[in-house]
N, C-alpha and C positions, 0 to 999 in steps of 0.2 A: 171289268174291262171291256167284256161284251157287250154290255148294254150300253157304255159310255162311247164303244166305238160308230156306232150310224150316227150320232149325234155331233162328232169331231165330223166326220167326213160331209153331213149334211152344212157344217160350217165352212169348210174349208170350199166347197163346193159353191158356196154363198161368196164367199171372198175372192176368189176367182174370177166367178162373172161379174162381180162387182169392178174389178181392177182390169177386165176385160171390156168394161162398157154395153156389158151384154144386160144391164140393167130394163127393166120394163118402163115405158112410158108412167110419167106420173098420172095417177087418178086425176080425175076433175077437180075434187076436191084440194090436193096436193098440189096442181098445178093450177089453182085461183092462190093458194097461200104462198106461192112462189111469185108470182105475180103482184100480189099483195104488200109482200115483205119490199120485192125489189121497186115498185113505185115509192111507196112510204119510204124509204132508205132515199132514193133520189132525188126526189122530188117534195116528199110529205106531204101527199098528195092519199089517203085510205080511199080504196077502191070499195071498202065496202058501202061507203058513203052516195057511190057512184049513180046518177039518175041522168036518163036521155033528158035533156033540157031545152036542145036546140031543135025544134020540129023540122022533119021533113030531112034529117040528115040518112047518109046512105048505111050510116052504120046502126039505125035505130034498133033495140031491141036485140040486139046480136051481142053475144058474150064475148067480153076482152080478151080471154086466154086467145079466141081463134086469131090474133094477131100476133106477129112475133114481139118477143117479151123489148128485143132491144130498139126495134122500131117504135115502141109504142113511149119507151125513156126517151129516145132523141126528137120523138113530135112530140111530147108535152115540154121540152127543153125550146125547140123550135116556135113551138107556138103559144110560149109564154112570152114571145116578141107582140103579141096583139090581145091577150088579156092576165091579168093578173091572178084569175081564178084556176089554179090545177086541175081542179076536176071538168073545167071546160074547156080547157089545151088538152086533154086527153080526150072529151069527146070530138074534137075536131081533128084529134091524132087517127082516132079510130074510123070517121067519116074519110081522111086522106085514105087511108089503108085498105079500106073497103074496096074502094076503086083501083088502086095500085099498091102491093103488099110490100114494093120496097121504097115507095116514096120518097122518105127522109133520107135515103143511102143515096138516091137519083137526085135529090135536092142538092146536099150537101157537093156531089160530084159537079155538078152544074155552078152552085155556086165557085168552087174551088178552080172550075176551068175561066169561070168571068174572072177570078181574081190574077191569074196567071196572062190572061189578055190584055186587062187595064196596065200592068205592069209593063209588059211587052210594048203595047202602044204611046205608054211613058219613055219609053226610052230615044 
């Protein structure tokens, strides 16, 4: 019993830390895996094949994981209005997010405000 007590204490402490949100930030490799899985799930684009293809972009050479994942996913969706290539849409999204970190949230809010104004003006 004495030998297993420290192990039990460590396990309980780990469970408490996880349930309290005290989990350390994911490592770079873990974060890449989270981004890869989420983008692959939402858009079928594998970021392992991502390369800068549009020269002169603000995000050229920068790691995709520096951008908010939700903004990237939303950005790909929106940029697919302009291209059928999901990795090009991702590249355009990173360029926008490099300038304005919440670009796509702001864009959606602006479009919603416009829609409300159009409805009001048509009455």
